[in-house]
mmCIF file of the N, C-alpha and C atoms, coordinates in Angstrom:
data_MODEL
# 
_entry.id   MODEL 
# 
loop_
_atom_site.group_PDB 
_atom_site.id 
_atom_site.type_symbol 
_atom_site.label_atom_id 
_atom_site.label_alt_id 
_atom_site.label_comp_id 
_atom_site.label_asym_id 
_atom_site.label_entity_id 
_atom_site.label_seq_id 
_atom_site.pdbx_PDB_ins_code 
_atom_site.Cartn_x 
_atom_site.Cartn_y 
_atom_site.Cartn_z 
_atom_site.occupancy 
_atom_site.B_iso_or_equiv 
_atom_site.pdbx_formal_charge 
_atom_site.auth_seq_id 
_atom_site.auth_comp_id 
_atom_site.auth_asym_id 
_atom_site.auth_atom_id 
_atom_site.pdbx_PDB_model_num 
ATOM 1   N N  . MET A 1 1  ? -22.050 41.268 36.561 1.00 0.00 ? 1  MET A N  1 
ATOM 2   C CA . MET A 1 1  ? -23.076 42.382 36.744 1.00 0.00 ? 1  MET A CA 1 
ATOM 3   C C  . MET A 1 1  ? -22.446 43.752 36.583 1.00 0.00 ? 1  MET A C  1 
ATOM 4   N N  . LYS A 1 2  ? -23.175 44.795 35.916 1.00 0.00 ? 2  LYS A N  1 
ATOM 5   C CA . LYS A 1 2  ? -22.576 45.919 35.820 1.00 0.00 ? 2  LYS A CA 1 
ATOM 6   C C  . LYS A 1 2  ? -22.758 46.938 37.148 1.00 0.00 ? 2  LYS A C  1 
ATOM 7   N N  . TYR A 1 3  ? -21.920 47.953 37.176 1.00 0.00 ? 3  TYR A N  1 
ATOM 8   C CA . TYR A 1 3  ? -21.926 48.823 38.242 1.00 0.00 ? 3  TYR A CA 1 
ATOM 9   C C  . TYR A 1 3  ? -23.484 49.403 38.426 1.00 0.00 ? 3  TYR A C  1 
ATOM 10  N N  . ASN A 1 4  ? -24.080 49.935 37.274 1.00 0.00 ? 4  ASN A N  1 
ATOM 11  C CA . ASN A 1 4  ? -25.408 50.611 37.498 1.00 0.00 ? 4  ASN A CA 1 
ATOM 12  C C  . ASN A 1 4  ? -26.501 49.435 37.902 1.00 0.00 ? 4  ASN A C  1 
ATOM 13  N N  . ASP A 1 5  ? -26.285 48.337 37.490 1.00 0.00 ? 5  ASP A N  1 
ATOM 14  C CA . ASP A 1 5  ? -27.179 47.137 38.013 1.00 0.00 ? 5  ASP A CA 1 
ATOM 15  C C  . ASP A 1 5  ? -27.105 46.961 39.649 1.00 0.00 ? 5  ASP A C  1 
ATOM 16  N N  . LYS A 1 6  ? -25.789 46.874 39.853 1.00 0.00 ? 6  LYS A N  1 
ATOM 17  C CA . LYS A 1 6  ? -25.578 46.822 41.366 1.00 0.00 ? 6  LYS A CA 1 
ATOM 18  C C  . LYS A 1 6  ? -26.035 47.824 42.133 1.00 0.00 ? 6  LYS A C  1 
ATOM 19  N N  . LEU A 1 7  ? -25.936 49.063 41.659 1.00 0.00 ? 7  LEU A N  1 
ATOM 20  C CA . LEU A 1 7  ? -26.404 50.358 42.425 1.00 0.00 ? 7  LEU A CA 1 
ATOM 21  C C  . LEU A 1 7  ? -27.818 50.382 42.532 1.00 0.00 ? 7  LEU A C  1 
ATOM 22  N N  . ARG A 1 8  ? -28.420 49.912 41.438 1.00 0.00 ? 8  ARG A N  1 
ATOM 23  C CA . ARG A 1 8  ? -29.951 49.812 41.544 1.00 0.00 ? 8  ARG A CA 1 
ATOM 24  C C  . ARG A 1 8  ? -30.347 48.817 42.426 1.00 0.00 ? 8  ARG A C  1 
ATOM 25  N N  . LEU A 1 9  ? -29.893 47.709 42.412 1.00 0.00 ? 9  LEU A N  1 
ATOM 26  C CA . LEU A 1 9  ? -30.151 46.639 43.414 1.00 0.00 ? 9  LEU A CA 1 
ATOM 27  C C  . LEU A 1 9  ? -30.109 47.092 44.920 1.00 0.00 ? 9  LEU A C  1 
ATOM 28  N N  . VAL A 1 10 ? -28.885 47.593 45.181 1.00 0.00 ? 10 VAL A N  1 
ATOM 29  C CA . VAL A 1 10 ? -28.541 47.892 46.561 1.00 0.00 ? 10 VAL A CA 1 
ATOM 30  C C  . VAL A 1 10 ? -29.551 49.076 46.945 1.00 0.00 ? 10 VAL A C  1 
ATOM 31  N N  . LYS A 1 11 ? -29.739 50.122 45.995 1.00 0.00 ? 11 LYS A N  1 
ATOM 32  C CA . LYS A 1 11 ? -30.703 51.257 46.326 1.00 0.00 ? 11 LYS A CA 1 
ATOM 33  C C  . LYS A 1 11 ? -32.036 50.547 46.643 1.00 0.00 ? 11 LYS A C  1 
ATOM 34  N N  . GLU A 1 12 ? -32.499 49.711 45.871 1.00 0.00 ? 12 GLU A N  1 
ATOM 35  C CA . GLU A 1 12 ? -33.976 49.076 46.131 1.00 0.00 ? 12 GLU A CA 1 
ATOM 36  C C  . GLU A 1 12 ? -33.887 48.293 47.471 1.00 0.00 ? 12 GLU A C  1 
ATOM 37  N N  . PHE A 1 13 ? -32.895 47.611 47.720 1.00 0.00 ? 13 PHE A N  1 
ATOM 38  C CA . PHE A 1 13 ? -32.719 46.790 48.951 1.00 0.00 ? 13 PHE A CA 1 
ATOM 39  C C  . PHE A 1 13 ? -32.709 47.879 50.196 1.00 0.00 ? 13 PHE A C  1 
ATOM 40  N N  . ILE A 1 14 ? -31.997 48.984 50.209 1.00 0.00 ? 14 ILE A N  1 
ATOM 41  C CA . ILE A 1 14 ? -32.077 49.821 51.139 1.00 0.00 ? 14 ILE A CA 1 
ATOM 42  C C  . ILE A 1 14 ? -33.396 50.527 51.382 1.00 0.00 ? 14 ILE A C  1 
ATOM 43  N N  . GLU A 1 15 ? -34.104 50.818 50.250 1.00 0.00 ? 15 GLU A N  1 
ATOM 44  C CA . GLU A 1 15 ? -35.374 51.461 50.344 1.00 0.00 ? 15 GLU A CA 1 
ATOM 45  C C  . GLU A 1 15 ? -36.368 50.512 51.062 1.00 0.00 ? 15 GLU A C  1 
ATOM 46  N N  . GLU A 1 16 ? -36.249 49.258 50.707 1.00 0.00 ? 16 GLU A N  1 
ATOM 47  C CA . GLU A 1 16 ? -37.239 48.233 51.316 1.00 0.00 ? 16 GLU A CA 1 
ATOM 48  C C  . GLU A 1 16 ? -37.061 47.745 52.606 1.00 0.00 ? 16 GLU A C  1 
ATOM 49  N N  . ASN A 1 17 ? -35.758 48.063 53.112 1.00 0.00 ? 17 ASN A N  1 
ATOM 50  C CA . ASN A 1 17 ? -35.361 47.267 54.370 1.00 0.00 ? 17 ASN A CA 1 
ATOM 51  C C  . ASN A 1 17 ? -34.904 48.073 55.508 1.00 0.00 ? 17 ASN A C  1 
ATOM 52  N N  . PHE A 1 18 ? -34.778 49.501 55.193 1.00 0.00 ? 18 PHE A N  1 
ATOM 53  C CA . PHE A 1 18 ? -34.035 50.189 56.065 1.00 0.00 ? 18 PHE A CA 1 
ATOM 54  C C  . PHE A 1 18 ? -34.973 51.622 56.231 1.00 0.00 ? 18 PHE A C  1 
ATOM 55  N N  . ASP A 1 19 ? -35.378 51.912 57.510 1.00 0.00 ? 19 ASP A N  1 
ATOM 56  C CA . ASP A 1 19 ? -36.057 53.140 57.672 1.00 0.00 ? 19 ASP A CA 1 
ATOM 57  C C  . ASP A 1 19 ? -35.253 53.970 58.882 1.00 0.00 ? 19 ASP A C  1 
ATOM 58  N N  . ASP A 1 20 ? -34.246 53.400 59.525 1.00 0.00 ? 20 ASP A N  1 
ATOM 59  C CA . ASP A 1 20 ? -33.565 54.022 60.586 1.00 0.00 ? 20 ASP A CA 1 
ATOM 60  C C  . ASP A 1 20 ? -32.098 54.215 59.985 1.00 0.00 ? 20 ASP A C  1 
ATOM 61  N N  . PRO A 1 21 ? -31.856 55.699 59.871 1.00 0.00 ? 21 PRO A N  1 
ATOM 62  C CA . PRO A 1 21 ? -30.413 55.840 59.405 1.00 0.00 ? 21 PRO A CA 1 
ATOM 63  C C  . PRO A 1 21 ? -29.324 55.365 60.341 1.00 0.00 ? 21 PRO A C  1 
ATOM 64  N N  . VAL A 1 22 ? -29.586 55.336 61.477 1.00 0.00 ? 22 VAL A N  1 
ATOM 65  C CA . VAL A 1 22 ? -28.493 54.656 62.362 1.00 0.00 ? 22 VAL A CA 1 
ATOM 66  C C  . VAL A 1 22 ? -28.132 53.121 61.970 1.00 0.00 ? 22 VAL A C  1 
ATOM 67  N N  . GLU A 1 23 ? -29.320 52.486 61.767 1.00 0.00 ? 23 GLU A N  1 
ATOM 68  C CA . GLU A 1 23 ? -29.177 51.034 61.216 1.00 0.00 ? 23 GLU A CA 1 
ATOM 69  C C  . GLU A 1 23 ? -28.354 51.065 59.903 1.00 0.00 ? 23 GLU A C  1 
ATOM 70  N N  . LEU A 1 24 ? -28.706 51.862 59.058 1.00 0.00 ? 24 LEU A N  1 
ATOM 71  C CA . LEU A 1 24 ? -28.236 51.963 57.665 1.00 0.00 ? 24 LEU A CA 1 
ATOM 72  C C  . LEU A 1 24 ? -26.684 52.311 57.682 1.00 0.00 ? 24 LEU A C  1 
ATOM 73  N N  . THR A 1 25 ? -26.352 53.248 58.584 1.00 0.00 ? 25 THR A N  1 
ATOM 74  C CA . THR A 1 25 ? -24.860 53.547 58.677 1.00 0.00 ? 25 THR A CA 1 
ATOM 75  C C  . THR A 1 25 ? -24.065 52.542 59.174 1.00 0.00 ? 25 THR A C  1 
ATOM 76  N N  . ILE A 1 26 ? -24.724 51.723 60.032 1.00 0.00 ? 26 ILE A N  1 
ATOM 77  C CA . ILE A 1 26 ? -24.097 50.483 60.751 1.00 0.00 ? 26 ILE A CA 1 
ATOM 78  C C  . ILE A 1 26 ? -23.874 49.536 59.588 1.00 0.00 ? 26 ILE A C  1 
ATOM 79  N N  . ALA A 1 27 ? -24.926 49.292 58.894 1.00 0.00 ? 27 ALA A N  1 
ATOM 80  C CA . ALA A 1 27 ? -24.870 48.174 57.812 1.00 0.00 ? 27 ALA A CA 1 
ATOM 81  C C  . ALA A 1 27 ? -23.859 48.593 56.722 1.00 0.00 ? 27 ALA A C  1 
ATOM 82  N N  . LEU A 1 28 ? -23.679 49.980 56.518 1.00 0.00 ? 28 LEU A N  1 
ATOM 83  C CA . LEU A 1 28 ? -22.825 50.217 55.362 1.00 0.00 ? 28 LEU A CA 1 
ATOM 84  C C  . LEU A 1 28 ? -21.320 50.624 56.021 1.00 0.00 ? 28 LEU A C  1 
ATOM 85  N N  . ARG A 1 29 ? -21.322 50.272 57.278 1.00 0.00 ? 29 ARG A N  1 
ATOM 86  C CA . ARG A 1 29 ? -19.927 50.578 57.964 1.00 0.00 ? 29 ARG A CA 1 
ATOM 87  C C  . ARG A 1 29 ? -19.455 51.881 57.753 1.00 0.00 ? 29 ARG A C  1 
ATOM 88  N N  . LEU A 1 30 ? -20.386 52.964 58.002 1.00 0.00 ? 30 LEU A N  1 
ATOM 89  C CA . LEU A 1 30 ? -19.959 54.242 57.623 1.00 0.00 ? 30 LEU A CA 1 
ATOM 90  C C  . LEU A 1 30 ? -19.672 54.871 59.029 1.00 0.00 ? 30 LEU A C  1 
ATOM 91  N N  . SER A 1 31 ? -18.585 55.741 59.263 1.00 0.00 ? 31 SER A N  1 
ATOM 92  C CA . SER A 1 31 ? -18.368 56.505 60.423 1.00 0.00 ? 31 SER A CA 1 
ATOM 93  C C  . SER A 1 31 ? -18.917 57.948 60.076 1.00 0.00 ? 31 SER A C  1 
ATOM 94  N N  . VAL A 1 32 ? -19.052 58.668 61.078 1.00 0.00 ? 32 VAL A N  1 
ATOM 95  C CA . VAL A 1 32 ? -19.198 60.225 61.058 1.00 0.00 ? 32 VAL A CA 1 
ATOM 96  C C  . VAL A 1 32 ? -18.271 60.781 60.112 1.00 0.00 ? 32 VAL A C  1 
ATOM 97  N N  . GLU A 1 33 ? -17.069 60.382 60.106 1.00 0.00 ? 33 GLU A N  1 
ATOM 98  C CA . GLU A 1 33 ? -15.954 61.012 59.284 1.00 0.00 ? 33 GLU A CA 1 
ATOM 99  C C  . GLU A 1 33 ? -16.182 60.650 57.879 1.00 0.00 ? 33 GLU A C  1 
ATOM 100 N N  . ASP A 1 34 ? -16.729 59.417 57.498 1.00 0.00 ? 34 ASP A N  1 
ATOM 101 C CA . ASP A 1 34 ? -16.997 58.977 56.190 1.00 0.00 ? 34 ASP A CA 1 
ATOM 102 C C  . ASP A 1 34 ? -18.077 59.879 55.691 1.00 0.00 ? 34 ASP A C  1 
ATOM 103 N N  . ILE A 1 35 ? -19.181 60.097 56.559 1.00 0.00 ? 35 ILE A N  1 
ATOM 104 C CA . ILE A 1 35 ? -20.333 60.800 55.954 1.00 0.00 ? 35 ILE A CA 1 
ATOM 105 C C  . ILE A 1 35 ? -19.797 62.045 55.731 1.00 0.00 ? 35 ILE A C  1 
ATOM 106 N N  . VAL A 1 36 ? -19.054 62.796 56.638 1.00 0.00 ? 36 VAL A N  1 
ATOM 107 C CA . VAL A 1 36 ? -18.723 64.162 56.449 1.00 0.00 ? 36 VAL A CA 1 
ATOM 108 C C  . VAL A 1 36 ? -17.806 64.301 55.033 1.00 0.00 ? 36 VAL A C  1 
ATOM 109 N N  . ASN A 1 37 ? -16.981 63.344 54.787 1.00 0.00 ? 37 ASN A N  1 
ATOM 110 C CA . ASN A 1 37 ? -16.229 63.324 53.660 1.00 0.00 ? 37 ASN A CA 1 
ATOM 111 C C  . ASN A 1 37 ? -17.017 63.001 52.352 1.00 0.00 ? 37 ASN A C  1 
ATOM 112 N N  . LEU A 1 38 ? -18.001 62.164 52.484 1.00 0.00 ? 38 LEU A N  1 
ATOM 113 C CA . LEU A 1 38 ? -18.721 61.826 51.273 1.00 0.00 ? 38 LEU A CA 1 
ATOM 114 C C  . LEU A 1 38 ? -19.955 62.769 50.962 1.00 0.00 ? 38 LEU A C  1 
ATOM 115 N N  . LEU A 1 39 ? -20.306 63.670 51.877 1.00 0.00 ? 39 LEU A N  1 
ATOM 116 C CA . LEU A 1 39 ? -21.452 64.506 51.670 1.00 0.00 ? 39 LEU A CA 1 
ATOM 117 C C  . LEU A 1 39 ? -21.104 65.919 51.807 1.00 0.00 ? 39 LEU A C  1 
ATOM 118 N N  . PRO A 1 40 ? -20.091 66.501 51.183 1.00 0.00 ? 40 PRO A N  1 
ATOM 119 C CA . PRO A 1 40 ? -19.732 68.032 51.502 1.00 0.00 ? 40 PRO A CA 1 
ATOM 120 C C  . PRO A 1 40 ? -20.958 68.889 51.035 1.00 0.00 ? 40 PRO A C  1 
ATOM 121 N N  . ASP A 1 41 ? -21.565 68.622 49.873 1.00 0.00 ? 41 ASP A N  1 
ATOM 122 C CA . ASP A 1 41 ? -22.709 69.570 49.490 1.00 0.00 ? 41 ASP A CA 1 
ATOM 123 C C  . ASP A 1 41 ? -23.848 69.518 50.392 1.00 0.00 ? 41 ASP A C  1 
ATOM 124 N N  . VAL A 1 42 ? -24.179 68.387 51.060 1.00 0.00 ? 42 VAL A N  1 
ATOM 125 C CA . VAL A 1 42 ? -25.102 68.267 52.077 1.00 0.00 ? 42 VAL A CA 1 
ATOM 126 C C  . VAL A 1 42 ? -24.878 69.243 53.218 1.00 0.00 ? 42 VAL A C  1 
ATOM 127 N N  . LEU A 1 43 ? -23.634 69.057 53.588 1.00 0.00 ? 43 LEU A N  1 
ATOM 128 C CA . LEU A 1 43 ? -23.039 69.717 54.832 1.00 0.00 ? 43 LEU A CA 1 
ATOM 129 C C  . LEU A 1 43 ? -23.193 71.353 54.634 1.00 0.00 ? 43 LEU A C  1 
ATOM 130 N N  . VAL A 1 44 ? -22.752 71.806 53.385 1.00 0.00 ? 44 VAL A N  1 
ATOM 131 C CA . VAL A 1 44 ? -22.854 73.197 53.123 1.00 0.00 ? 44 VAL A CA 1 
ATOM 132 C C  . VAL A 1 44 ? -24.438 73.590 52.985 1.00 0.00 ? 44 VAL A C  1 
ATOM 133 N N  . ALA A 1 45 ? -25.116 72.779 52.396 1.00 0.00 ? 45 ALA A N  1 
ATOM 134 C CA . ALA A 1 45 ? -26.603 73.092 52.304 1.00 0.00 ? 45 ALA A CA 1 
ATOM 135 C C  . ALA A 1 45 ? -27.391 73.353 53.606 1.00 0.00 ? 45 ALA A C  1 
ATOM 136 N N  . ASN A 1 46 ? -26.818 72.668 54.750 1.00 0.00 ? 46 ASN A N  1 
ATOM 137 C CA . ASN A 1 46 ? -27.311 72.692 56.085 1.00 0.00 ? 46 ASN A CA 1 
ATOM 138 C C  . ASN A 1 46 ? -26.551 73.652 56.910 1.00 0.00 ? 46 ASN A C  1 
ATOM 139 N N  . TYR A 1 47 ? -25.728 74.328 56.437 1.00 0.00 ? 47 TYR A N  1 
ATOM 140 C CA . TYR A 1 47 ? -24.883 75.371 57.194 1.00 0.00 ? 47 TYR A CA 1 
ATOM 141 C C  . TYR A 1 47 ? -25.851 76.108 58.223 1.00 0.00 ? 47 TYR A C  1 
ATOM 142 N N  . ASN A 1 48 ? -26.915 76.657 57.700 1.00 0.00 ? 48 ASN A N  1 
ATOM 143 C CA . ASN A 1 48 ? -27.730 77.456 58.690 1.00 0.00 ? 48 ASN A CA 1 
ATOM 144 C C  . ASN A 1 48 ? -28.274 76.553 59.802 1.00 0.00 ? 48 ASN A C  1 
ATOM 145 N N  . ASN A 1 49 ? -28.301 75.316 59.717 1.00 0.00 ? 49 ASN A N  1 
ATOM 146 C CA . ASN A 1 49 ? -28.834 74.587 60.879 1.00 0.00 ? 49 ASN A CA 1 
ATOM 147 C C  . ASN A 1 49 ? -27.756 74.591 61.965 1.00 0.00 ? 49 ASN A C  1 
ATOM 148 N N  . PHE A 1 50 ? -26.651 74.981 61.628 1.00 0.00 ? 50 PHE A N  1 
ATOM 149 C CA . PHE A 1 50 ? -25.538 74.877 62.805 1.00 0.00 ? 50 PHE A CA 1 
ATOM 150 C C  . PHE A 1 50 ? -25.010 76.227 63.200 1.00 0.00 ? 50 PHE A C  1 
ATOM 151 N N  . PHE A 1 51 ? -25.020 77.193 62.221 1.00 0.00 ? 51 PHE A N  1 
ATOM 152 C CA . PHE A 1 51 ? -24.512 78.621 62.484 1.00 0.00 ? 51 PHE A CA 1 
ATOM 153 C C  . PHE A 1 51 ? -25.591 79.663 62.051 1.00 0.00 ? 51 PHE A C  1 
ATOM 154 N N  . ASP A 1 52 ? -25.245 80.816 62.658 1.00 0.00 ? 52 ASP A N  1 
ATOM 155 C CA . ASP A 1 52 ? -26.170 81.922 62.373 1.00 0.00 ? 52 ASP A CA 1 
ATOM 156 C C  . ASP A 1 52 ? -25.982 82.238 60.885 1.00 0.00 ? 52 ASP A C  1 
ATOM 157 N N  . ASP A 1 53 ? -26.899 82.960 60.240 1.00 0.00 ? 53 ASP A N  1 
ATOM 158 C CA . ASP A 1 53 ? -26.755 83.247 58.894 1.00 0.00 ? 53 ASP A CA 1 
ATOM 159 C C  . ASP A 1 53 ? -25.936 84.410 58.815 1.00 0.00 ? 53 ASP A C  1 
ATOM 160 N N  . ASN A 1 54 ? -24.535 84.213 58.954 1.00 0.00 ? 54 ASN A N  1 
ATOM 161 C CA . ASN A 1 54 ? -23.518 85.096 58.817 1.00 0.00 ? 54 ASN A CA 1 
ATOM 162 C C  . ASN A 1 54 ? -22.368 84.453 57.988 1.00 0.00 ? 54 ASN A C  1 
ATOM 163 N N  . ASP A 1 55 ? -22.386 84.892 57.008 1.00 0.00 ? 55 ASP A N  1 
ATOM 164 C CA . ASP A 1 55 ? -21.314 84.289 56.022 1.00 0.00 ? 55 ASP A CA 1 
ATOM 165 C C  . ASP A 1 55 ? -19.826 84.411 56.427 1.00 0.00 ? 55 ASP A C  1 
ATOM 166 N N  . ASN A 1 56 ? -19.689 85.448 57.355 1.00 0.00 ? 56 ASN A N  1 
ATOM 167 C CA . ASN A 1 56 ? -18.246 85.883 57.628 1.00 0.00 ? 56 ASN A CA 1 
ATOM 168 C C  . ASN A 1 56 ? -17.933 85.301 58.990 1.00 0.00 ? 56 ASN A C  1 
ATOM 169 N N  . LEU A 1 57 ? -17.827 83.943 58.992 1.00 0.00 ? 57 LEU A N  1 
ATOM 170 C CA . LEU A 1 57 ? -17.552 83.261 60.299 1.00 0.00 ? 57 LEU A CA 1 
ATOM 171 C C  . LEU A 1 57 ? -16.128 83.532 60.791 1.00 0.00 ? 57 LEU A C  1 
ATOM 172 N N  . GLU A 1 58 ? -15.299 83.974 59.951 1.00 0.00 ? 58 GLU A N  1 
ATOM 173 C CA . GLU A 1 58 ? -13.888 84.261 60.365 1.00 0.00 ? 58 GLU A CA 1 
ATOM 174 C C  . GLU A 1 58 ? -13.907 85.440 61.309 1.00 0.00 ? 58 GLU A C  1 
ATOM 175 N N  . GLU A 1 59 ? -14.874 86.368 61.231 1.00 0.00 ? 59 GLU A N  1 
ATOM 176 C CA . GLU A 1 59 ? -14.951 87.469 62.167 1.00 0.00 ? 59 GLU A CA 1 
ATOM 177 C C  . GLU A 1 59 ? -15.143 87.222 63.583 1.00 0.00 ? 59 GLU A C  1 
ATOM 178 N N  . HIS A 1 60 ? -15.754 86.017 63.772 1.00 0.00 ? 60 HIS A N  1 
ATOM 179 C CA . HIS A 1 60 ? -15.950 85.521 65.187 1.00 0.00 ? 60 HIS A CA 1 
ATOM 180 C C  . HIS A 1 60 ? -14.586 85.058 65.825 1.00 0.00 ? 60 HIS A C  1 
ATOM 181 N N  . THR A 1 61 ? -14.408 85.248 67.110 1.00 0.00 ? 61 THR A N  1 
ATOM 182 C CA . THR A 1 61 ? -13.267 84.739 67.631 1.00 0.00 ? 61 THR A CA 1 
ATOM 183 C C  . THR A 1 61 ? -13.667 83.789 68.726 1.00 0.00 ? 61 THR A C  1 
ATOM 184 N N  . PHE A 1 62 ? -13.384 82.596 68.655 1.00 0.00 ? 62 PHE A N  1 
ATOM 185 C CA . PHE A 1 62 ? -13.708 81.660 69.600 1.00 0.00 ? 62 PHE A CA 1 
ATOM 186 C C  . PHE A 1 62 ? -12.525 81.124 70.398 1.00 0.00 ? 62 PHE A C  1 
ATOM 187 N N  . LYS A 1 63 ? -12.699 81.297 71.710 1.00 0.00 ? 63 LYS A N  1 
ATOM 188 C CA . LYS A 1 63 ? -11.304 80.943 72.685 1.00 0.00 ? 63 LYS A CA 1 
ATOM 189 C C  . LYS A 1 63 ? -11.327 79.432 72.748 1.00 0.00 ? 63 LYS A C  1 
ATOM 190 N N  . THR A 1 64 ? -12.345 78.692 72.809 1.00 0.00 ? 64 THR A N  1 
ATOM 191 C CA . THR A 1 64 ? -12.347 77.283 73.043 1.00 0.00 ? 64 THR A CA 1 
ATOM 192 C C  . THR A 1 64 ? -13.261 76.614 72.108 1.00 0.00 ? 64 THR A C  1 
ATOM 193 N N  . GLU A 1 65 ? -13.187 75.444 71.977 1.00 0.00 ? 65 GLU A N  1 
ATOM 194 C CA . GLU A 1 65 ? -14.005 74.586 71.066 1.00 0.00 ? 65 GLU A CA 1 
ATOM 195 C C  . GLU A 1 65 ? -15.543 74.693 71.583 1.00 0.00 ? 65 GLU A C  1 
ATOM 196 N N  . SER A 1 66 ? -15.637 74.599 72.775 1.00 0.00 ? 66 SER A N  1 
ATOM 197 C CA . SER A 1 66 ? -17.106 74.717 73.403 1.00 0.00 ? 66 SER A CA 1 
ATOM 198 C C  . SER A 1 66 ? -17.686 76.208 73.082 1.00 0.00 ? 66 SER A C  1 
ATOM 199 N N  . ASP A 1 67 ? -16.823 77.157 73.023 1.00 0.00 ? 67 ASP A N  1 
ATOM 200 C CA . ASP A 1 67 ? -17.496 78.527 72.690 1.00 0.00 ? 67 ASP A CA 1 
ATOM 201 C C  . ASP A 1 67 ? -17.963 78.442 71.274 1.00 0.00 ? 67 ASP A C  1 
ATOM 202 N N  . TYR A 1 68 ? -17.289 77.630 70.382 1.00 0.00 ? 68 TYR A N  1 
ATOM 203 C CA . TYR A 1 68 ? -17.578 77.598 68.989 1.00 0.00 ? 68 TYR A CA 1 
ATOM 204 C C  . TYR A 1 68 ? -18.915 76.538 68.894 1.00 0.00 ? 68 TYR A C  1 
ATOM 205 N N  . LEU A 1 69 ? -18.743 75.483 69.535 1.00 0.00 ? 69 LEU A N  1 
ATOM 206 C CA . LEU A 1 69 ? -19.914 74.633 69.391 1.00 0.00 ? 69 LEU A CA 1 
ATOM 207 C C  . LEU A 1 69 ? -21.122 74.758 70.327 1.00 0.00 ? 69 LEU A C  1 
ATOM 208 N N  . GLY A 1 70 ? -20.849 75.589 71.257 1.00 0.00 ? 70 GLY A N  1 
ATOM 209 C CA . GLY A 1 70 ? -21.801 75.682 72.368 1.00 0.00 ? 70 GLY A CA 1 
ATOM 210 C C  . GLY A 1 70 ? -21.637 74.609 73.320 1.00 0.00 ? 70 GLY A C  1 
ATOM 211 N N  . SER A 1 71 ? -22.236 74.835 74.602 1.00 0.00 ? 71 SER A N  1 
ATOM 212 C CA . SER A 1 71 ? -21.975 73.811 75.628 1.00 0.00 ? 71 SER A CA 1 
ATOM 213 C C  . SER A 1 71 ? -22.886 72.637 75.524 1.00 0.00 ? 71 SER A C  1 
ATOM 214 N N  . ARG A 1 72 ? -22.548 71.589 76.189 1.00 0.00 ? 72 ARG A N  1 
ATOM 215 C CA . ARG A 1 72 ? -23.367 70.262 76.210 1.00 0.00 ? 72 ARG A CA 1 
ATOM 216 C C  . ARG A 1 72 ? -24.712 70.578 76.761 1.00 0.00 ? 72 ARG A C  1 
ATOM 217 N N  . GLU A 1 73 ? -24.853 71.621 77.802 1.00 0.00 ? 73 GLU A N  1 
ATOM 218 C CA . GLU A 1 73 ? -26.006 71.883 78.353 1.00 0.00 ? 73 GLU A CA 1 
ATOM 219 C C  . GLU A 1 73 ? -26.961 72.460 77.236 1.00 0.00 ? 73 GLU A C  1 
ATOM 220 N N  . GLU A 1 74 ? -26.265 73.490 76.534 1.00 0.00 ? 74 GLU A N  1 
ATOM 221 C CA . GLU A 1 74 ? -27.187 74.072 75.528 1.00 0.00 ? 74 GLU A CA 1 
ATOM 222 C C  . GLU A 1 74 ? -27.630 73.137 74.536 1.00 0.00 ? 74 GLU A C  1 
ATOM 223 N N  . TRP A 1 75 ? -26.899 72.271 74.108 1.00 0.00 ? 75 TRP A N  1 
ATOM 224 C CA . TRP A 1 75 ? -27.416 71.187 73.206 1.00 0.00 ? 75 TRP A CA 1 
ATOM 225 C C  . TRP A 1 75 ? -28.475 70.418 73.721 1.00 0.00 ? 75 TRP A C  1 
ATOM 226 N N  . GLU A 1 76 ? -28.273 69.984 75.037 1.00 0.00 ? 76 GLU A N  1 
ATOM 227 C CA . GLU A 1 76 ? -29.237 69.163 75.627 1.00 0.00 ? 76 GLU A CA 1 
ATOM 228 C C  . GLU A 1 76 ? -30.590 69.927 75.800 1.00 0.00 ? 76 GLU A C  1 
ATOM 229 N N  . ASP A 1 77 ? -30.443 71.154 76.244 1.00 0.00 ? 77 ASP A N  1 
ATOM 230 C CA . ASP A 1 77 ? -31.594 71.946 76.331 1.00 0.00 ? 77 ASP A CA 1 
ATOM 231 C C  . ASP A 1 77 ? -32.301 72.186 75.107 1.00 0.00 ? 77 ASP A C  1 
ATOM 232 N N  . SER A 1 78 ? -31.771 72.406 74.070 1.00 0.00 ? 78 SER A N  1 
ATOM 233 C CA . SER A 1 78 ? -32.450 72.591 72.738 1.00 0.00 ? 78 SER A CA 1 
ATOM 234 C C  . SER A 1 78 ? -33.020 71.177 72.263 1.00 0.00 ? 78 SER A C  1 
ATOM 235 N N  . GLN A 1 79 ? -32.641 70.125 72.722 1.00 0.00 ? 79 GLN A N  1 
ATOM 236 C CA . GLN A 1 79 ? -33.099 68.825 72.405 1.00 0.00 ? 79 GLN A CA 1 
ATOM 237 C C  . GLN A 1 79 ? -34.418 68.527 73.130 1.00 0.00 ? 79 GLN A C  1 
ATOM 238 N N  . THR A 1 80 ? -34.572 69.121 74.533 1.00 0.00 ? 80 THR A N  1 
ATOM 239 C CA . THR A 1 80 ? -35.606 68.801 75.289 1.00 0.00 ? 80 THR A CA 1 
ATOM 240 C C  . THR A 1 80 ? -36.783 69.942 75.359 1.00 0.00 ? 80 THR A C  1 
ATOM 241 N N  . ARG A 1 81 ? -36.591 70.848 74.507 1.00 0.00 ? 81 ARG A N  1 
ATOM 242 C CA . ARG A 1 81 ? -37.541 72.004 74.648 1.00 0.00 ? 81 ARG A CA 1 
ATOM 243 C C  . ARG A 1 81 ? -38.960 71.602 74.118 1.00 0.00 ? 81 ARG A C  1 
ATOM 244 N N  . ASP A 1 82 ? -39.843 71.890 74.758 1.00 0.00 ? 82 ASP A N  1 
ATOM 245 C CA . ASP A 1 82 ? -41.272 71.819 74.358 1.00 0.00 ? 82 ASP A CA 1 
ATOM 246 C C  . ASP A 1 82 ? -41.581 72.835 73.328 1.00 0.00 ? 82 ASP A C  1 
ATOM 247 N N  . TYR A 1 83 ? -41.929 72.324 72.065 1.00 0.00 ? 83 TYR A N  1 
ATOM 248 C CA . TYR A 1 83 ? -42.303 73.234 71.036 1.00 0.00 ? 83 TYR A CA 1 
ATOM 249 C C  . TYR A 1 83 ? -43.683 73.227 70.802 1.00 0.00 ? 83 TYR A C  1 
# 
């Protein structure tokens, strides 16, 4: 069987059998690192979901990783807000 045929069959199987991305990543045996390495264009396209619309990130000085990423409490608060 040729590459394109296998790809088509696997894509169809995934579309028909998976609606949960977590289950799909487990089935594909993908780690977060794998996803980051495989989807650089998606990461860049979603830049504004994680950072302010400031293209000059180097101007910021972060003392610790938590200053850069925000605190756990801030992330949890943003997940539980009523919109």
